[in-house]
N, C-alpha and C positions, 0 to 999 in steps of 0.2 A: 370564438372568444375575442373580445376586443383587445387590441394591443395597448401597451401602457400609455402611449401618448394620446390615446382616445379616452382614457379613463377620466371621469369628472371629478375625482378626488383632487384636493389641492396639491397633493404630492404623489409622486410615483412610489409604489410600495412593492417590495420584492419578497418572494417566498423561496426560502432555501431550506433544504433538509440536508444536514451534514451527517454522513454515516461514520460512526466511530468503529474502531477496531474492537473485536470481542474483549470483554473485560479480563479474561484470564491471561491476555498478553500485555495489554496496557490498561491503566485506570485513568479515566477522564473524570472531570467534575460533571455532576449531573446536568444534562442538557435541559434548557428551559426555552419557552417560546417567547419570541420578541417580535414586536411590530417595528419594521425598519422603514425609515423615511429617507428617500434619496432624491437628489436634485435631478429632475427629468432631463435637463440639458446635458448631464454628465453620466447618464445611465449606460452601462455596458450593453452592447447589442445582444449579448448572450442572455440578458435578463428580460428581453422584450415580451416574452410570453409567460413570465412567472407571476406568482400571486402575492399575497399581502403579508406573510409573516414568515419567520425563520425559527427553526429549532437549533439552538446553539449552546455550546458551553461558554463559560466566561472568556476563555482564551480565543475562541472562534469569534465571539462578539468583538473583541479588541481588533482582530484582523479586519472585520467589516468596518469598524470605526475609522480605520486608516485608509479605507478605499476612497478613490475619487468620487465625489458626489454625495458622500455620506452627510446627512443632516442630523438625524437623531434616532434614538431607539427607545421603545417603551416595552417594558416587560408585560406580557399578556396577563390579564387579571380577570377575575370572575365579576359578573354583573348581577345586580339584584333587581327584581320586579317591584314596582311600586303599587296593589289593590287595595214601567218607565214613564213615569209621570213627569220626568224631568223636562221633556220638551215643553209641556204645558206650563210648568213652573217658570221656564225661561221666556214664556210669552209666544212661543211659536204656534201658529195656527194657519189653516188653509184659506182664510178669508182675506187677510191682509198681512203686510209685512214681508220679511225676507223669504219666507217659504214660497209664496206664489210668484214673487218677483224673480227669484232665482230658479224657478221650476224645481224646487226641492234639491238644488245642487246638481242638476242634471249634467252628466258627462265630466264632472270634475273627478279626478282620480286621487283617492286617498291611499297612500302606502302605510302599512302598519308593520312595525318590527316587533315581534312578540313570540308567543309559544306556538303559533300556528293557527289553523282554522278548522272547524268542523263543517265541511262543505255541504252536508245534507241539512244543516240547520235551515229552518224556514226563513230566517233573517236574510238569507242570500238568494231568495227566489228572484227571478228576473222578469216577472210578468209585466208586460207593457213597456219594457225598457227598449230603447233603440240599440242599434248595432254598436259594438265597441268602437271608440274613437280611433281613427286611422293613425293618429300620432302615437298610439300605444305601441311600445317596442318590447314589452315583457312577454312572459310565457307562463304556462301552467305546467310545472315540473312533476313528472311521475315519480313515485317512490312507494314505500311500504303502505299498502291499503289506500293508495291515492293515485289516480290516473288523470290524464289531461282532460278527459271528458267531464270531470267533476267541476270544472270552471264553467262559467256562463257569462251572460251580459252584465251581471252584478259582480260576481267574484271573477275578475278578469285575469288575475295573476296569482301564482302561488309558487314560492321557492323556499329552499331550506339550505342552511349554512352551518356546518359543524366541523370544518377542517381544523379550526383552532381547538375545539373540544377534544378531537381525536389526537391532535398533536401533543396536547398536555396529558392525555390518558390513552397511550397507544394500545393498551389491551382492552379497551372499552368496547362493548357491543351495545349499539343504540337500539332500543326496543322498538321505536317507531321512526324509522329513517325516511321521513317524508315531511311534507308541510301539514300533515294531519295533527290536530291539537289534542293531546291526551291529558292536558291539565285544565283547560277551560279558559284561562286568562286571555289568550289571544282572541278567542271567539267572542268573549265578553266585550273587550275593548273595541274590536272592529265593528261589531253590531251596534255598539253605542254610537260610534261615529257615523255609520252609514247603513245601518240595518234597514231592510225593507219592512213594509207594514206587515205585522203578524197579529191576526185576531186571536182572541182566546188565550193570550199569554198570562201566566201567573206563576207564583212560586208557592206551590202547595196551598193555594187559596189566598195568599197574600198578594197585594199589588195587581189584582186582576184587571185586564183590559187589553187594548191593542198596543203592542210594542212597536217602536220604530226608532231609528237612529236620528241624529241631528240633521243629516243630509240624506234622506231616504232614497234619492235617485242618483247619488254619487256612486262611483265604482270603487271596488275594494281590491287592493293587491296586498297579499300577505307575504311577509318575509320572516320565516321561522329561524330565529337565532337563539332562542331560549329553550333549553331542553330539560326533560326530567332528570337527566344525568348531569346537568350543569350548564353554565353559560359563560362565554369568554368574550372579551372585548374585540378580539380579532374577527370573530364571527359576526359580531354586531357591526363592525366596520365594513365587512364584506357585504352585509345585507343592505346597509345604507347606501353604499357604493352602487349596488345593483339597482336599487330603487331610483337613484338619480339617473342612471343610464336608461332605465325602462321608461322614464318620462312621467313620474308621479307629479302631481300638483301640490299635494299636502303630505307631510309625514307626521305620524303620530308615534311618539316614543314614550311608553309607560314603563320606563326603566332608567337605570343610571348607575353611576359609580361615584363614591364620595372621595373628597380629599385630594383631587388632582388639579394642578395648574392647567390653564387653557392649552399650553403647548404640549402637555403630557396626557391630555384627555382625548382619546380617539373620537369620542362622541362630539366634542367641540370642534375638532378638526374636520370631521366628515360633514357636520352640519354647516360649517362655513362654506364648503363647496356647494351644499344644497342651496344656501342663501344666494350664492353667486348665480345659480341656475334659476333663480326666482321661485324656489320651492319654499313654501311656508312650513315651519317646523313647530309643532306643539310638543312640549316635554313635561313630564311630571316633576313635581317639586321634591318628592320623597315623603316618607312617613315617619320621620324622626322628630316630629314636633312634641311639645311646643318650644323646643330649645332654639335660641338664636344661632345663626350661622350653621344650621343643620341641613339646608337644602342642597341638592345637586342640580345639574343642568342649569347652572346660573350664568351661562355665557350670554353675551348681549344679543346675539343674532337669532336666538330661539325665544318663543313665548313660554315662560315658566308658569305652570298652573298649580294653584293651591286647591284644596278640597273643602267644600262646604256642605252643610246639610240642606235638605229641602223641606217643604211643608207637608210631607207625608210621614205618618207615624204608624207603626205596626203595633197592634194592641192585643191584650187578653183581658177577660173580665172575670172577676171573682164575685160570685153571688153568695152572700151570707145567708145563714139559715132563717133570718128574719125577713128575707126578701130584698134587702138593700144590696145594690150592686156597686162595685168599684172597678173602674177601668184603669189599667196600667199598661206598661210597655211589655211586649212579648213578641218573640219570633220563634216560638216553638212550632216545629213542623209536623210532629206526629199526630196521631189520633188520640182522643181522650173521651172518657165516659162522661155522660151528662149527669151521672149520679152525684148525690151529696156524700161527702166523706168527713170524718171528724177532723177538726182543725186545731192545731196546738201551737202555742208560742214558746219558742226555745231560746229567747234572748239573742245572743250573738252567734248561736249555732256552732259553738266550738266543740261541743261534746255530743253531737247528734247520734253517734253510733250506740249510745247507751240504751236507746229504745229497741235495739235488736230487730227482730222480725216484725214487731208491731209497726215499724215505720212504713211498711208496704201498704198499710191501710189508712194512713194519715196524710193530711196536708200540713206542712210545717211552715211557720212564720218566723222569719229572722229579722232582727233589727240591727242595722249597721251604724254604730256610733263612732268607730275609730278607723274608717276607711279600709275595712277588711272585707269588702263585698266579694271580691274574687275568691278569697279563701272560703267564705260562707257558701258560695255557689258550689265550689268543689266538694266541700264537706257534705252538703245535702245530696249531691249527685252520687257520692260513694255510699251513702246510707240507704239509697233506693226508696225514698219516700214516694208516695203516689203523686205528690206535687210540691212545689215550693213557692212561697210568697216572700219577697225580699223588699224591705223598707229601708230606703237610704236617700241621702242627699248627694250621692255621686252624680256628677254632671253628665255622665254618659250612659245612663240607664238604658237608653234605646238601642245601644249597640250589643247588649248581651244576647247571645243565641245559645240556648242550652239543649242538651241531649234529653232532658227530662222536662215534664210540664212545669212551667214557672212563669210568674208574673212579677214585674218590678214596679214599685210605687215610690213616689216622693214621700217624705216624712209626713207632710201635712195630710195627704190622702190616706196614709197608713194609720193615722190615729183612730179613725172610726173602725178599722179592722181590729186593732188592739182593744178598743173599748168593748166591742162585741164579745171578743174572746173572754175578757175579764169579767163581764157581767152575765154571761150565759153559762149555765151548769153543764150543758152538753153542746158546745158550739160545733156547728157543721157548716160546710160550704161546698159549692160546686165551681168548676172552672170552665171557661169557654175561650177558644183560641181562633186564630186566623181572621182577625178583624183589621181593616185598613181605614185610617182616618186621613182625609185630605183637607187642606186648608189650615193646618196647625199654625199658630201664630209665632211670631218672633223667628221667622225663617227668611233667609238662611242664617246660619251661624258658621263661623270658621271651625272646622273639625280640629279637635285637640291634637291629633296626630300629624296634621299637615305641617310639613317642615317650614321653618322660618328663615328669613334673610337676616342680614345681608349676605350676598353671594360670597363664599370664601374665595372663589376663583377670580371674581371681578367685582369688588365691592363698590366700584365707581358707578355702577348701573344698578338701580333699585330692583331687587327681586324679592318675592315672586312678582309676576306681572298682573295676574288676574286670578279670580276665584271662579270655580264652576262646580256643579253638583258632583260630589264624590262619595257621599255617605249613603249607604244602603241603596245602591243603584241596581235596578233589575235589567238584565240583558241576557242574551243567549249564552249557552254553556255547552260543553262537551258532555253528552249523556253517559259516557263511560267513566267520568270523573266524579266521585262522590261529592255531594254538596253539603252533607251533614251526617252525623251519626246520632241515632236516637236509640231508645231502649231496644227496639226490635231489630236494629242493625243499620247499615249504611243506607242512605237515600240517594237516589239519582234523579236528575231532572234535565230538561232541555233549556231551562232558564235558571238563573241564580241571582241572588241578591248579595252583593259584596261591597266593600268600602275601601277607599284609598285614593291617593292622588293618581293612581293608575286609572281610576274611573273618571276623574275630572279632566284629565288630559284629552281623551278622545271626544269629549263634549266640545271642547274648544277647536279641535281639529275639524269636527263636523261644521261648526259655525264658520270657520275659515273657508271651508269648501263652499258654503252658501255665498259668502262674500266674493270668493274667487269666480263663481259662476256669473255674478252680476258685474264684477269689475276685473276681467281677466288680465288687464294690463297693470293692475296695482302691484307694487312691490310687496314682499313679505312685511317690511317695516310699515308700510301704509295700512295693511290689513291689521297688523298688531295695534297700531295707533288708533284705528277706528274702533277696535274693541275696548281698548284701555280708556280712551277719553269719553266713552259713552257708558262705561260700566257703572253699576249702581252701588253706592256705599251704604244704602239704607235697606232694612229688612221690610217685611210686609206689614209692619206696624208703623212704618216711616220713621223708625229710630235707627241710629247707627248699628251696623251689623255687629253682633256679639261674638265672643270667643268661648268655645265650650271647655277650653282648658281651665282647670280649677283656679279661681282667683284672678283670672285675666280680664274680665269685664268686657270692654269694647275691643274689637279687633283693630289692629293697626296695619298700615301698608306693608310692614315687614312680615305680616302673616297672610293678608288677603290681597296684596297688591292694590290695584285701583278699585276693587270691589267685584260684585257678581257680574259676569258677562251678560249683556243684554243684546241678543242678536238683532232685534228689530231696530233698536236705536243705532246700532253699529252700521246699519245700512245707509245712514245719512249723518256722518260725523261732522260735516261742514269743513273743518280743518283737520289736516293730518300732519304729524311729525314724521317726515320721511327720512330715510337714511340709505346711502349707497354702500357698496362694498368698500370704497375708499374711506368712508366715514369710520367703518369698523377698523380698517387698517390704521387710521390715525390714532384710534384708541389703543390698539395693541402696541403701537410704536411708543406710546407714552407710559407703558407699564414696566419699564426697566428690565425688559427681556434682552437676551443676547441676540445677535443677528441670526444665528441658527434656530433659536427658539421661535423667533418671529417667522422665519422661513418655514418652520414646521407647520404653522397654521395657515399662512397666506401665500404660499408658492415661492419660487425662487426670485421672481420679479415683483417688486413692490416699491412704493414711494413713501418714504418716512419723513418727507420734508416738512410735514405739518402735524406733529404729534399733539394729541389733545385728549384728556380724559373726559371732556365735556361733550359726550355724544348727543346728537340731536334726537332726544328720547322723550316720550310723554310721561316722564317722572323725574324727580329731582332728589338727590341724596347728597348730604354733606357729611364727611367723616370727621369726627371730633373726638379727640382724646382728652377727657377732663383732667387727667393727671398731668400731662405734658403741656396742655394749652389752657392755662388758667385765665387768660384774658379773652375778651370777646373775639370770635372768629368771624371773618367775612369771606364769603365765597360767591363768585359771580357765575351765573348760568346764562348761556346764550342759546336761543332756540329759533329755528326757522319753521314756520308753518305754511302749508300749501293748501289753497282753497280747492276742494274737490266737489263743492256744491254747484248748484245750477246758477251760473251768472255771478255778477259782482255781489259782494256782501261786506258789511261793516261790523267789526267785532270790537267790543270794549274789554280791556284787561282789568281784572280785579284780583288782588292777592289777599287771601285771608290768612292772617298770621296764625301759625300753629301754637297751641298752648304748650308751655314748658320749653 
């Protein structure tokens, strides 16, 4: 085990367990778990081999606070998770661009902190891969249903971290005490970032084809810190710490916590150390959209990723008795008869149970006029109709996945269905599922659930940074974790289609691995800049990217950042906005923090002689309070760009005034 002065975290962290006297003699306040930050220069020698958190009562915490070298303490908190044609949608191909130039991200190591990994998944096969890089210091840790032989040249590391979970729940028995993924999320994110080529992938017939990650030849190291039984910041911190020591090149964090200042957020603190070690960090924006100031991981030294849709749509077809077909949205996974059934229109479907047992032989049509689609779907599901047809102008029809056969239509398309039912004495219809359409127009769009900026923890730097595919992404899954429930029971699969900024984050981690393979000496800031300045603000109809949130229209930088990541254009950005660790220190020093709060983030030794909130960043944001500042406000931005192109170049500056 590494001693504390060798740890790459920005601060030394101590682990103490205080044993209390049995309660029938004395009564103490309930002990709680804290992450303790100490100055390494004043650490007692007795703590040189201790770990990263303490179980303390409030009085015991006060004793620690009065100890030499104490900087700060953070109460341990729970963490939340943020949930493949996407490579093609982003322009990656084997003939030209960043894939062949980077050799598919060969030998770059992507660390993923998540729910674990299913090592038998075909996404982790290592056919044709070279030996593990000699610089790799990690290991494959054995545990429940997981041994070290399950790692290979693709999955080169696997560890698990739950001491914080157990400290907060001392009587807890962990069902799968190993890096094995029993939930599926970690397998999905890691295979999205760097999964190997897998032929014949599909999700019950949807999205059929060859699956692959963004960087198919990159290595994967999994750090399991999210458990079925819960997740705590202290375990997340330990996982990131270990990934830094192991020598990862890129970190993918599809998780986070809301409402913490930078000095109180262990993710921000740990990733500052990662940045100092030249490790690129991709982090999810959260799924609390479309509300402003709802994102997490908004610290300046990580790339914050929003979620967008792609040009793939999953469909079902309703064929009317007169032979006319209508195609709508559907992601029903079960089997369905090709026979015709009576079809009946029941308005808003508020009282569908009145049909009783007759419902089992009918297809019901529901019309949503008052934004009650979710209730309608629930009502039809309980009534056990043979199938449901839902007509609505809901902006997110493509996201509905039902346990019963159902197809969703826009109102315009639904009119001919209603006309047929009204004009036919015995209307009938049949349904067909598991259809996939590629090339759908007006894609991408910003997903309605994608959290929006500005960053509550650091509003001086515009967040999110960029958008990547996050909606209905196909990737590998744990086959013991149900993917859906249908009428016949739970369904299991080695692949799953899920949505969220958890899915967009590993896309960007994979793109970062491709760029890292080509430019190994680039800083994380240079890689971020290359992606942001080449991102695409237009959809595939060459119009501004839209927002699926109702009434939002065009997406803004507070939702999508610079736009959709474009891996091939990022290969040649021309100019980059670079930033060093001292640049971030200057920003932190300008944020009205106390000396100890600054120390918590950036070590005991730092230089605050040049504080500035104007970070050398490829985005600009001016904070303006229309109530307090009724006059015109002027704000000056200063930027330095670095030429990373071939030879000398001349650039002309043009500023386009923003409307409003």
